[in-house]
C-alpha positions in Angstrom: 22.5 -5.9 -21.0 24.6 -3.4 -19.0 27.7 -5.1 -20.2 26.5 -4.8 -23.8 26.0 -1.1 -23.3 29.5 -0.7 -21.9 30.9 -2.6 -25.0 28.8 -0.2 -27.2 30.2 2.8 -25.3 33.7 1.5 -25.8 33.2 1.0 -29.5 31.6 4.5 -29.8 34.7 6.0 -28.0 37.0 4.1 -30.3 35.2 5.6 -33.3 35.0 9.0 -31.7 31.2 9.0 -31.6 31.0 10.9 -28.3 27.2 11.4 -28.2 26.6 7.6 -28.7 29.2 6.8 -26.1 27.6 9.2 -23.5 24.2 7.7 -24.2 25.4 4.1 -23.9 27.3 4.8 -20.7 24.3 6.5 -19.2 22.1 3.5 -20.0 24.7 1.1 -18.6 24.9 3.2 -15.5 21.2 3.0 -15.0 21.2 -0.7 -15.3 24.3 -1.2 -13.1 22.6 1.0 -10.4 20.2 -1.9 -9.8 23.1 -4.2 -8.8 25.2 -4.2 -5.6 28.0 -1.6 -5.6 30.7 -4.3 -5.5 29.6 -5.6 -8.9 29.5 -2.3 -10.6 32.5 -1.2 -12.7 32.4 2.3 -11.3 35.9 3.3 -12.4 35.2 2.2 -16.0 31.9 4.0 -16.0 33.6 7.2 -14.7 36.3 6.9 -17.3 34.0 6.4 -20.2 31.7 9.2 -18.9 34.7 11.5 -18.6 36.0 10.7 -22.1 32.6 11.2 -23.7 32.0 14.5 -21.8 35.5 15.7 -22.9 34.8 14.7 -26.5 31.4 16.5 -26.5 32.9 19.6 -24.9 35.7 19.6 -27.5 33.2 19.3 -30.3 31.3 22.3 -28.9 34.5 24.3 -28.7 35.4 23.4 -32.2 31.9 24.4 -33.5 32.1 27.8 -31.6 35.5 28.3 -33.0 34.2 27.8 -36.5 31.4 30.2 -35.9 33.6 32.9 -34.3 36.8 32.6 -36.4 35.9 35.6 -38.5 35.2 37.8 -35.4 38.4 39.6 -34.5 37.0 41.1 -31.4 37.0 37.6 -29.9 40.2 36.5 -31.5 42.0 35.5 -28.3 39.1 33.6 -26.8 38.3 31.9 -30.0 41.9 30.9 -30.5 42.1 29.5 -26.9 38.9 27.5 -27.5 40.4 26.0 -30.7 43.7 25.1 -28.9 41.7 23.5 -26.0 39.7 21.5 -28.4 42.8 20.3 -30.2 44.4 19.3 -26.9 41.3 17.4 -25.9 41.0 15.6 -29.2 44.7 14.7 -29.0 44.2 13.3 -25.5 41.3 11.2 -26.9 43.3 10.1 -29.9 40.9 11.8 -32.3 43.6 12.9 -34.8 41.1 14.0 -37.6 39.4 16.5 -35.3 42.7 17.5 -33.7 43.9 18.3 -37.2 40.7 20.3 -37.9 41.4 22.4 -34.7 45.0 22.9 -35.7 44.0 24.0 -39.1 41.5 26.5 -37.7 44.3 27.9 -35.4 46.7 28.2 -38.3 44.2 29.9 -40.5 43.2 32.4 -37.8 46.9 33.1 -37.1 47.5 33.7 -40.8 44.6 36.1 -41.1 45.8 37.9 -38.0 49.3 38.2 -39.5 47.8 39.6 -42.8 45.9 42.2 -40.9 49.0 43.3 -38.9 51.1 43.4 -42.1 48.4 45.4 -43.9 48.2 47.9 -41.0 52.0 48.2 -41.0 52.1 48.8 -44.7 49.4 51.5 -44.4 51.4 53.2 -41.6 54.6 53.2 -43.8 52.6 54.7 -46.7 51.1 57.4 -44.4 54.5 58.3 -43.0 56.1 58.3 -46.5 53.3 60.5 -47.8 53.7 63.0 -44.9 57.5 63.1 -45.4 57.1 63.7 -49.1 54.5 66.4 -48.6 56.6 68.2 -46.0 59.7 68.0 -48.3 57.9 69.3 -51.5 55.9 72.0 -49.8 59.0 74.0 -48.9 59.0 76.9 -46.4 56.2 79.3 -46.4 57.1 83.0 -46.7 56.2 85.0 -43.7 53.8 87.9 -44.1 53.8 90.8 -41.7 50.5 92.4 -42.4 
């Protein structure tokens, strides 16, 4: 039964179902705990547990990134989370979710660039208006009352 759970965990990891993998590994670990230590596949259990935990954490990071992507006060942290999630998904071979994380990073970067360009355009307009106003006003006559 424990071996079946490990096979289930492997299949879940191959289909990137990290929650199912974590549950299957936990169940297998409970069953293997009743056996002598030399029979347990401890390295494999640790590897599967680590992969499932990494996948679950990356999913959490991706979800947080989606929620906070419009909040420019947390732009740097949100972008870092999206990059970390993308790296984790890439390490796990989950290309679909890696692409989702990359898309979020690109869209956040594009929005940031739009804001910077808009502010630069506003600054150029303000400077132009001030220069034009100073030029058209001309000198004021002095009054010695």
